[in-house]
C-alpha positions in Angstrom: 113.9 127.6 169.8 112.5 130.5 171.9 109.1 129.6 171.2 109.0 126.3 172.2 107.7 125.7 175.9 110.5 125.8 178.4 110.8 123.9 181.8 113.2 123.8 184.4 113.6 120.5 186.7 115.8 120.8 190.2 117.2 117.7 191.6 117.4 117.5 195.4 119.3 114.9 196.0 119.4 114.1 199.6 117.3 111.9 202.0 116.7 111.0 205.4 117.1 107.2 204.7 117.4 105.3 201.6 114.3 103.2 200.8 115.0 99.5 199.6 113.5 99.7 196.2 114.8 103.2 195.3 117.8 103.7 192.6 117.5 107.5 192.5 120.8 109.6 192.6 120.1 110.0 196.4 122.4 110.7 199.2 122.5 110.2 203.0 124.1 112.2 205.3 126.8 109.0 205.9 127.4 108.5 202.1 128.2 112.4 202.3 131.9 114.3 203.1 130.6 115.9 206.6 129.1 119.5 206.0 128.8 121.7 203.2 127.4 119.3 200.9 123.6 120.1 201.7 124.1 123.5 203.2 125.8 124.5 199.8 123.5 123.0 197.4 121.1 126.2 196.8 124.3 128.3 196.1 125.8 125.6 193.9 122.4 125.3 192.1 122.0 128.4 192.0 125.7 128.7 189.6 124.2 126.0 187.8 121.1 128.2 186.4 124.0 130.7 185.9 125.7 128.4 183.7 122.1 127.5 181.9 120.8 131.4 181.4 124.1 131.7 179.4 124.0 128.7 177.5 120.1 129.2 176.5 119.5 132.8 177.0 115.9 134.4 177.7 113.8 131.4 178.0 110.4 132.2 179.5 109.8 129.5 182.5 106.4 127.5 182.1 107.0 124.8 184.9 109.7 124.4 187.8 109.3 120.7 189.4 111.7 120.4 192.7 111.8 116.2 193.0 114.4 113.9 195.0 115.6 113.0 196.9 113.5 114.8 199.2 113.5 118.5 198.7 111.7 119.0 201.8 114.5 117.6 203.7 116.1 121.6 203.2 115.1 124.3 204.8 112.0 126.2 202.6 114.1 128.8 202.8 116.7 127.4 199.9 113.8 126.0 198.1 112.1 129.4 198.2 115.4 131.0 196.6 116.2 128.6 194.0 112.5 129.4 192.6 113.0 133.2 192.9 117.0 132.4 191.0 115.0 131.1 188.3 112.5 133.8 188.2 114.8 136.3 188.0 117.3 134.6 185.4 114.7 133.5 182.9 111.4 134.7 184.3 108.7 132.5 185.3 105.7 132.8 182.8 102.3 134.4 184.7 100.3 131.2 186.2 103.5 129.0 185.9 103.1 125.9 187.7 105.8 125.1 190.1 105.4 121.7 192.2 107.9 120.4 195.0 108.0 116.6 195.8 108.3 115.7 199.4 107.8 112.7 202.1 105.0 113.2 204.4 107.3 113.0 207.4 109.4 115.9 205.9 107.0 118.8 206.2 104.4 120.7 208.9 101.9 123.2 208.3 105.0 125.7 209.1 106.8 124.6 206.3 103.9 124.0 204.0 102.8 127.6 204.6 106.1 128.7 204.1 106.4 127.3 200.9 103.3 128.5 199.3 103.9 132.3 200.4 107.4 131.4 198.2 104.7 130.8 195.0 104.9 126.5 194.9 101.3 126.0 193.3 101.6 122.3 193.9 102.9 119.3 196.2 103.1 115.9 195.2 103.2 113.4 198.5 105.1 110.4 198.0 102.4 108.2 200.3 102.7 104.9 198.5 100.9 102.8 201.0 99.0 102.8 203.9 99.5 99.2 205.0 102.2 98.8 207.8 103.4 95.6 206.1 103.7 96.8 202.5 105.7 100.3 203.7 108.0 98.0 206.0 108.8 96.0 202.6 109.5 99.3 200.8 111.3 100.6 203.6 109.3 103.8 204.0 109.7 105.4 207.5 106.2 107.4 207.7 103.5 106.6 209.8 100.4 104.6 207.4 98.2 107.8 208.2 100.5 110.4 207.3 100.4 111.0 204.1 96.6 111.7 203.9 97.3 113.9 207.2 99.9 116.0 205.4 97.8 116.2 201.8 95.2 117.7 204.0 97.2 120.4 205.8 99.0 121.3 202.6 95.1 121.9 201.5 95.0 124.0 204.5 98.7 126.0 203.7 96.7 127.2 200.4 98.6 125.2 198.0 95.9 124.9 194.4 97.2 120.9 193.8 98.2 118.5 195.7 98.9 114.7 194.1 99.6 111.5 196.4 101.8 109.2 194.6 100.8 105.0 195.1 103.0 101.2 194.7 101.4 98.2 194.1 102.0 95.0 193.2 104.8 94.8 196.3 105.4 90.9 197.8 103.1 91.0 200.7 100.4 92.9 199.0 96.6 92.0 199.0 94.2 92.7 197.2 92.2 94.2 200.1 95.9 96.0 201.2 95.0 97.7 198.2 91.5 99.0 198.3 92.4 100.3 201.8 95.6 102.2 200.0 92.5 103.4 197.5 90.4 104.8 200.4 92.7 106.3 201.8 93.5 108.3 199.0 89.9 109.4 198.7 89.3 109.8 202.0 92.3 112.8 201.4 90.2 114.7 199.2 93.2 115.1 196.7 92.8 116.3 192.7 95.5 114.1 191.5 97.1 110.6 192.0 99.9 109.0 190.6 99.9 105.0 191.1 103.1 102.9 189.8 103.4 99.2 189.4 106.3 98.2 191.7 109.9 97.2 189.8 112.5 95.7 191.2 115.2 97.8 190.6 118.8 96.6 190.4 121.4 96.9 193.0 119.0 97.9 195.2 118.0 96.0 198.9 114.9 94.8 197.3 116.6 93.3 194.8 119.0 91.8 196.9 115.8 90.1 199.1 114.1 88.9 196.1 117.7 87.2 194.9 118.1 85.6 198.1 114.6 84.3 198.1 113.3 86.3 200.8 110.7 88.1 198.8 109.1 87.6 195.7 109.3 88.8 192.6 106.1 90.9 191.6 103.2 88.8 189.8 102.5 90.3 186.1 98.6 89.3 186.9 98.5 91.1 190.0 100.0 94.0 189.0 97.5 93.9 186.2 95.0 93.5 188.5 95.7 96.3 190.7 95.9 98.6 187.9 92.3 98.0 187.0 91.4 98.5 190.6 92.9 101.8 190.9 91.3 103.2 187.2 87.4 101.6 188.3 87.8 103.1 191.4 89.3 107.0 190.7 87.4 107.0 187.5 84.1 106.7 189.8 85.6 108.9 191.8 85.5 111.9 189.3 89.5 111.2 188.8 90.1 110.9 185.2 92.8 109.2 183.9 95.3 111.5 181.4 98.6 109.7 181.5 98.8 105.7 182.1 100.0 106.5 185.6 98.3 109.3 186.5 94.8 110.4 187.2 93.4 113.8 187.7 89.9 116.0 188.9 89.9 118.5 185.9 92.8 119.9 183.8 94.3 122.2 185.8 94.6 119.3 188.4 97.3 117.8 185.8 100.5 117.8 186.4 101.9 120.2 183.4 105.6 119.6 183.7 105.1 116.1 183.5 102.7 116.5 180.8 106.0 119.0 178.8 108.3 115.7 179.0 105.6 113.6 177.4 104.7 116.7 174.9 108.6 116.5 174.0 109.4 120.4 175.3 112.5 121.3 176.2 113.8 121.8 180.0 117.0 122.4 181.6 117.3 119.5 184.7 119.6 121.2 187.5 121.6 119.1 190.0 123.5 116.1 190.3 122.0 113.1 188.2 119.5 116.0 186.7 118.5 115.2 182.8 117.7 117.7 180.2 116.1 117.9 176.8 117.0 121.2 174.7 115.9 121.1 170.8 116.7 117.5 170.1 119.7 117.5 172.5 120.0 115.6 175.8 122.1 115.7 178.6 122.9 114.1 181.8 124.3 115.6 184.7 127.5 114.0 186.6 125.3 111.9 189.7 128.1 113.2 193.1 127.3 116.4 194.6 131.0 116.9 195.2 131.5 116.4 191.2 128.9 118.8 190.3 129.5 121.3 192.5 133.2 121.4 191.1 132.4 121.5 187.6 129.8 124.3 188.4 132.2 126.2 189.8 134.3 125.9 186.7 131.6 127.7 185.2 130.9 124.5 182.9 127.6 122.6 182.3 128.2 119.7 184.9 127.2 117.3 182.1 128.5 113.7 182.5 127.4 112.9 178.6 125.3 113.8 176.0 123.3 112.7 172.8 122.0 114.5 169.6 119.4 112.7 168.8 118.5 111.8 165.0 115.1 112.0 163.5 114.5 108.5 163.9 115.0 108.9 167.4 112.7 111.4 168.0 110.1 110.0 166.5 110.2 106.2 168.2 110.2 108.7 171.2 107.3 110.9 170.1 105.4 107.9 169.6 106.7 106.5 172.7 105.5 109.1 174.8 102.4 110.6 173.2 100.6 107.2 173.5 100.8 107.2 177.1 98.5 110.2 177.0 94.5 109.6 177.0 95.0 112.4 174.2 96.5 109.6 172.2 98.8 110.3 169.4 98.3 112.2 166.1 97.7 109.1 163.6 99.2 111.5 160.8 102.4 111.3 162.9 102.7 107.4 161.7 105.0 105.6 158.8 103.5 103.0 156.8 104.2 100.5 159.0 102.7 102.1 161.8 99.4 102.8 159.8 99.0 99.1 158.8 99.7 97.6 162.0 96.1 100.1 163.6 93.5 97.8 162.5 95.3 94.5 164.3 95.8 96.6 167.3 92.0 97.8 167.3 91.0 94.0 167.0 93.1 93.2 169.7 91.1 96.1 172.0 94.3 97.7 172.8 93.7 101.4 170.9 90.1 103.1 170.1 88.4 102.5 166.4 89.6 106.0 165.7 90.9 107.2 162.3 92.7 110.6 163.5 94.5 109.7 166.5 96.0 106.5 168.7 93.9 106.4 171.9 95.1 103.1 174.2 92.1 101.5 175.6 92.5 100.4 179.3 93.9 96.7 178.3 96.1 98.8 176.1 97.4 100.8 178.8 98.8 97.9 180.3 100.5 96.7 177.0 101.4 100.0 176.0 104.9 98.4 174.9 103.4 95.8 172.2 101.3 98.9 170.7 104.7 101.3 170.7 106.6 98.4 169.2 103.7 97.5 166.3 103.6 101.4 165.5 107.2 102.5 165.1 108.9 101.1 162.2 111.9 102.3 163.7 114.5 99.1 164.8 115.6 100.8 167.9 111.9 101.4 169.5 111.9 100.8 172.6 108.6 100.1 175.0 107.4 101.2 178.3 106.8 98.7 181.3 104.2 96.4 180.1 102.5 97.6 183.5 103.0 101.1 184.4 
């Protein structure tokens, strides 16, 4: 186990406001007991890292990812202290990638400089869009131009890699709106872009508005058009797809942390609601910060549940995840049914005509679930989203 790559995910569950489409494990200030929750987060997180070290022993860390929520709502000193704690308990490998997510309005030149000085090498900014009416539907609070400005500030602070995240297919978005968002991303000069089709998650305010008929459901054909337009424009600008929803200017600009997920590596997820995977065992933490802190204080893994993956499940997940990558899936891992399905997938224009690897075409990227179900002989296979 110690020979396999190992990563750490750190979940910061705090947000200034809750976006209408979001179903992540997040809490605003008025949803938590007065005082203590945000201020105590770093101390409790370090306590969970102590638990992790006791459970796993020495596991040098190749990537760290601070996600949320909005990690940059916390003082840079708290994030730096946790990063130092990871290094002290496990050891960061030379050249380790260290990423933080950030909302554009939650950073400024001073905080970005402090994060870079602390050892963060990469930042992923939640831009989502530039059209004011689209941002309003998504309930994003930053000004339309703030994400691009923040990206430039991150470059100026010395960040090696800067990513912008986009959402397409929001009700009311036009093709011209989407082109304007892509214009802004390309003008920012970033070396990584993530673009996701809007999903209306049950229980969100967006879902309630759709249910009441105030907004329409995202249209699959429009989602496909938006994806193809993004791929065309980003590719022409030198950003190549390396995973269905991600484009990078170079190999070093790819998100190594997320690649670890897609390649089935081990990681410990620390923080409320965080998920972990080590040696075929997957578990997830309790969601509420108070319950999480109580379990950590008792010296326990703060899990809410776990599962041990069967050989068949691991096979399914390998196909599901690796087929999303531009490098594709090693065809040798397929069973007889999967190999028999390949000619039909090639004829349908979903995968490239190759004997060694299964590599999606652009059309195949839009129908990745169809490809996965055809390749996997296991009855419990689950597909990825039809539109990434």
